[in-house]
C-alpha positions as MATLAB code, in Angstrom:
seq = 'XXXXXXXXXXXXXXXXXXXXXXXXXXXXXXXXXXXXXXXXXXXXXXXXXXXXXXXXXXXXXXXXXXXXXXXXXXXXXXXXXXXXXXXXXXXXXXXXXXXXXXXXXXXXXXXXXXXXX';
ca = [
      56.232   52.220   72.054;
      58.159   54.812   74.117;
      56.568   53.409   77.307;
      58.149   50.020   76.584;
      61.618   51.398   75.768;
      62.128   53.320   79.023;
      61.520   50.330   81.384;
      63.758   48.172   79.171;
      66.580   50.743   79.310;
      66.200   51.021   83.103;
      66.290   47.248   83.495;
      69.372   47.007   81.251;
      71.158   49.774   83.179;
      70.460   48.113   86.519;
      71.653   44.739   85.209;
      74.840   46.248   83.774;
      75.560   47.957   87.093;
      75.216   44.671   88.964;
      77.534   42.917   86.540;
      80.193   45.626   87.013;
      79.970   45.747   90.797;
      82.995   44.227   92.518;
      82.337   40.806   93.984;
      83.565   39.392   97.270;
      86.709   37.943   95.694;
      87.580   40.892   93.469;
      90.968   42.561   93.335;
      89.544   45.728   94.898;
      88.699   43.944   98.148;
      91.357   43.366  100.815;
      92.525   39.759  100.765;
      92.774   39.375  104.528;
      91.460   40.765  107.746;
      94.925   42.130  108.542;
      94.977   44.031  105.239;
      91.547   45.448  106.002;
      92.885   46.446  109.410;
      95.932   48.089  107.821;
      93.657   50.276  105.711;
      91.520   51.264  108.707;
      94.631   51.851  110.832;
      96.137   54.101  108.145;
      92.969   56.175  108.056;
      92.025   56.287  111.741;
      95.075   55.478  113.886;
      98.329   56.351  112.150;
      98.030   60.069  112.879;
      98.774   59.380  116.545;
     100.256   55.872  116.611;
     102.513   56.267  113.558;
     102.524   54.984  110.012;
     102.902   51.198  109.817;
     102.923   51.054  113.651;
     106.133   53.085  113.791;
     105.283   55.332  116.718;
     107.496   58.406  116.693;
     105.425   60.442  119.147;
     108.066   60.559  121.840;
     105.764   58.928  124.360;
     102.506   60.869  124.228;
     100.721   57.999  122.439;
     101.027   54.314  123.194;
     103.345   52.275  120.985;
     100.991   49.542  119.770;
     103.943   47.263  118.984;
     104.213   46.758  122.752;
     100.827   44.994  122.907;
     101.154   41.274  123.601;
      98.887   38.706  121.975;
      97.128   38.103  125.303;
      96.156   41.787  125.631;
      93.244   41.721  123.190;
      90.700   42.754  125.833;
      92.924   45.644  126.947;
      93.156   46.836  123.333;
      89.401   46.636  122.726;
      88.687   48.413  126.016;
      91.122   51.230  125.185;
      89.631   51.684  121.715;
      86.020   51.660  122.842;
      86.333   53.708  126.046;
      89.450   55.772  125.400;
      92.519   56.023  127.574;
      94.750   58.924  128.601;
      95.234   61.038  125.417;
      93.188   58.670  123.243;
      89.506   59.425  122.677;
      86.836   56.748  122.625;
      86.092   55.297  119.191;
      82.813   53.807  120.423;
      80.128   54.274  117.789;
      82.728   55.301  115.192;
      84.516   52.004  114.647;
      82.486   48.809  114.430;
      83.460   45.645  116.284;
      84.570   44.171  112.959;
      86.809   47.169  112.258;
      88.363   46.983  115.723;
      89.028   43.274  115.216;
      90.573   44.001  111.818;
      92.905   46.571  113.396;
      93.847   44.004  116.045;
      94.582   41.460  113.281;
      96.809   44.040  111.566;
      98.684   44.796  114.800;
      99.195   41.105  115.559;
     100.286   40.275  112.001;
     102.751   43.169  111.968;
     104.191   42.588  115.444;
     104.326   38.801  115.117;
     105.991   39.060  111.684;
     108.534   41.503  113.100;
     109.314   39.200  116.031;
     109.819   36.196  113.734;
     112.275   38.098  111.515;
     114.229   39.389  114.539;
     115.268   35.870  115.502;
];
């Protein structure tokens, strides 16, 4: 009888864990690529480039708000190979994470430009 109870408890525990796991549309997941990028930026980039893209470094790190929408390749190249004071993030950030950061930069800069008018 004990042999039957243990597999049943294990099966129930595994099923309960799957039912509690957050799904793709859950509140815990970022709702957009730009939001995902904001979270990655806050963790990986803000120390040098400033919180919320507000670069207060005095010039030693590039102000990402100066990137134009047609400079995507320049951005990706700088992130993956490094540039001046910035180290390479190759092998640390995935392509998807880099694209999410780009989406965050574009959403922030483009929103700022539209409210400045």
